[in-house]
C-alpha positions as CSV (number, residue, x, y, z in Angstrom):
1,X,-15.1,-24.6,-129.3
2,X,-14.0,-21.9,-131.7
3,X,-14.3,-18.3,-130.5
4,X,-16.8,-17.4,-133.3
5,X,-19.0,-20.2,-132.1
6,X,-19.2,-18.6,-128.6
7,X,-21.7,-16.0,-129.9
8,X,-24.1,-18.7,-131.1
9,X,-24.3,-20.6,-127.8
10,X,-27.7,-19.8,-126.2
11,X,-26.9,-21.7,-123.0
12,X,-23.7,-19.6,-122.5
13,X,-25.6,-16.4,-123.3
14,X,-28.3,-17.2,-120.8
15,X,-25.8,-18.1,-118.1
16,X,-23.9,-14.8,-118.7
17,X,-27.2,-12.8,-118.7
18,X,-28.3,-14.2,-115.3
19,X,-24.8,-13.9,-113.9
20,X,-24.9,-10.2,-114.6
21,X,-28.4,-10.0,-113.0
22,X,-27.2,-11.8,-109.9
23,X,-24.1,-9.5,-109.7
24,X,-26.4,-6.4,-110.0
25,X,-28.7,-7.8,-107.4
26,X,-25.8,-8.5,-105.0
27,X,-24.2,-5.0,-105.5
28,X,-27.4,-3.0,-105.6
29,X,-30.4,-2.3,-103.4
30,X,-31.8,-5.8,-103.4
31,X,-34.1,-5.2,-106.4
32,X,-33.8,-6.1,-110.0
33,X,-34.2,-3.7,-112.9
34,X,-37.1,-4.9,-115.1
35,X,-35.5,-4.4,-118.5
36,X,-32.4,-6.5,-117.8
37,X,-34.6,-9.1,-116.2
38,X,-36.8,-9.3,-119.3
39,X,-33.8,-9.4,-121.6
40,X,-32.2,-12.3,-119.7
41,X,-35.5,-14.1,-119.4
42,X,-36.3,-13.7,-123.1
43,X,-33.2,-15.7,-123.9
44,X,-34.7,-18.7,-122.0
45,X,-37.5,-19.1,-124.5
46,X,-34.9,-20.7,-126.9
47,X,-34.6,-23.6,-124.4
48,X,-38.4,-24.3,-124.4
49,X,-38.3,-24.3,-128.2
50,X,-35.5,-26.8,-128.3
51,X,-37.6,-29.2,-126.1
52,X,-40.1,-29.8,-128.9
53,X,-43.8,-30.2,-128.9
54,X,-44.0,-31.2,-125.2
55,X,-43.1,-27.6,-124.2
56,X,-44.4,-25.6,-127.1
57,X,-47.2,-24.3,-125.0
58,X,-44.7,-23.1,-122.4
59,X,-42.5,-21.3,-125.0
60,X,-45.4,-19.3,-126.4
61,X,-46.8,-18.4,-123.0
62,X,-43.3,-17.5,-121.7
63,X,-42.6,-15.2,-124.7
64,X,-46.1,-13.5,-124.3
65,X,-45.5,-12.9,-120.6
66,X,-42.0,-11.5,-121.1
67,X,-43.4,-9.2,-123.8
68,X,-46.0,-8.0,-121.3
69,X,-43.4,-7.3,-118.7
70,X,-41.2,-5.5,-121.2
71,X,-44.1,-3.2,-122.0
72,X,-44.6,-2.6,-118.2
73,X,-41.1,-1.4,-117.9
74,X,-42.3,2.0,-119.1
75,X,-44.2,2.5,-115.8
76,X,-42.1,0.3,-113.4
77,X,-38.4,0.3,-113.4
78,X,-37.9,-2.7,-111.0
79,X,-39.6,-6.0,-110.3
80,X,-40.6,-4.7,-106.8
81,X,-42.1,-1.5,-108.3
82,X,-44.1,-3.7,-110.7
83,X,-45.6,-5.8,-107.9
84,X,-46.2,-2.7,-105.7
85,X,-48.0,-1.0,-108.6
86,X,-50.3,-4.0,-109.1
87,X,-51.0,-4.2,-105.3
88,X,-51.8,-0.5,-105.2
89,X,-54.2,-0.8,-108.2
90,X,-55.8,-4.0,-106.9
91,X,-55.0,-5.9,-110.0
92,X,-53.2,-9.0,-108.8
93,X,-55.3,-11.5,-110.7
94,X,-54.7,-13.3,-114.0
95,X,-53.4,-11.0,-116.8
96,X,-51.8,-8.6,-114.4
97,X,-48.1,-7.8,-114.6
98,X,-47.5,-9.5,-111.3
99,X,-49.3,-12.6,-112.5
100,X,-47.2,-12.5,-115.7
101,X,-44.0,-12.2,-113.5
102,X,-45.1,-15.2,-111.5
103,X,-45.6,-17.2,-114.7
104,X,-42.1,-16.2,-116.0
105,X,-40.7,-17.2,-112.6
106,X,-42.2,-20.6,-112.9
107,X,-40.7,-21.0,-116.4
108,X,-37.3,-20.0,-115.1
109,X,-37.7,-22.5,-112.2
110,X,-38.7,-25.2,-114.6
111,X,-35.4,-24.7,-116.6
112,X,-33.4,-24.6,-113.3
113,X,-34.9,-27.9,-112.1
114,X,-34.5,-29.5,-115.5
115,X,-30.8,-28.5,-115.7
116,X,-30.2,-29.6,-112.1
117,X,-31.7,-33.0,-113.0
118,X,-29.7,-33.3,-116.2
119,X,-26.5,-32.7,-114.4
120,X,-27.1,-35.6,-112.0
121,X,-28.8,-38.0,-114.3
122,X,-26.9,-40.3,-116.5
123,X,-27.9,-41.4,-120.0
124,X,-29.2,-39.6,-123.0
125,X,-32.9,-39.4,-122.2
126,X,-34.5,-36.1,-121.3
127,X,-37.8,-37.8,-120.3
128,X,-37.1,-38.3,-116.6
129,X,-35.4,-35.0,-115.9
130,X,-38.1,-33.1,-117.8
131,X,-40.9,-35.1,-116.2
132,X,-39.5,-34.3,-112.7
133,X,-39.1,-30.6,-113.5
134,X,-42.6,-30.4,-115.0
135,X,-44.1,-32.3,-112.0
136,X,-42.4,-30.2,-109.5
137,X,-42.9,-26.8,-111.0
138,X,-45.7,-26.5,-113.5
139,X,-48.0,-29.5,-113.0
140,X,-49.4,-28.3,-109.7
141,X,-50.8,-25.3,-111.6
142,X,-52.3,-27.2,-114.6
143,X,-55.5,-29.0,-115.0
144,X,-55.9,-32.7,-115.8
145,X,-56.1,-32.2,-119.6
146,X,-52.9,-30.2,-119.8
147,X,-51.0,-32.5,-117.5
148,X,-52.0,-35.5,-119.7
149,X,-51.0,-33.7,-122.9
150,X,-47.6,-32.8,-121.4
151,X,-47.2,-36.4,-120.2
152,X,-47.8,-37.7,-123.8
153,X,-45.5,-35.0,-125.2
154,X,-42.7,-36.3,-123.0
155,X,-42.2,-39.2,-125.4
156,X,-41.4,-36.7,-128.2
157,X,-38.6,-34.9,-126.3
158,X,-35.2,-34.8,-128.1
159,X,-32.4,-36.8,-126.5
160,X,-29.9,-35.0,-124.4
161,X,-27.3,-35.0,-127.2
162,X,-29.9,-33.7,-129.7
163,X,-30.8,-30.9,-127.2
164,X,-27.1,-30.0,-126.8
165,X,-26.6,-30.0,-130.5
166,X,-29.6,-27.6,-131.0
167,X,-28.0,-25.4,-128.3
168,X,-24.6,-25.6,-130.1
169,X,-23.1,-27.1,-127.0
170,X,-21.2,-30.2,-126.2
171,X,-21.3,-32.2,-123.0
172,X,-18.2,-30.4,-121.5
173,X,-19.5,-26.9,-122.2
174,X,-23.0,-27.7,-121.0
175,X,-21.4,-28.9,-117.7
176,X,-19.8,-25.5,-117.4
177,X,-22.9,-23.3,-118.3
178,X,-25.7,-25.3,-116.7
179,X,-24.4,-25.0,-113.1
180,X,-23.7,-21.3,-113.6
181,X,-27.3,-20.8,-114.8
182,X,-28.8,-22.8,-112.0
183,X,-26.7,-20.9,-109.4
184,X,-27.6,-17.5,-110.8
185,X,-31.2,-17.9,-111.9
186,X,-32.5,-18.6,-108.4
187,X,-31.5,-15.4,-106.7
188,X,-32.9,-13.4,-109.6
189,X,-36.5,-14.7,-109.1
190,X,-36.7,-15.4,-105.4
191,X,-37.3,-11.7,-104.8
192,X,-40.4,-11.8,-107.0
């Protein structure tokens, strides 16, 4: 791929952002700064958008939660400080920053599982990898109606090649960046 194309490769940008977070976590005090976490996570919303109508709800919710966490960075510098502040104030329920962090974590986990499945699944269909990722990560937290709507939406997913094209990737570059992302994304949210 041409050098000027490298800047318009969301998958590469996401992998690099989470690699930087993982390095900071490894070399720091075991906590992640909230602003870089939000910046890296915000790049992931592009992936939900590329999956089409089946994950449109996730894209909007993900973006809203990251915006909320970004606003919280004025009072909490790290993920741990954010959670501790909510515990101290007794506001751990829905709508709290900690709850929003949990929902972002689930979105990141969904992407991680999707990519792990894509890397080991042959063919051009996203339906099976996306269905497995949804069933494992998000479905346990959704009611019947949402699960059924997502199941129906799975038939509208783009093909793997269409997804890669939307991400300005080819198969070879995806096989480089997807594993990097999967490797680095986990440590960045397991502390949440």
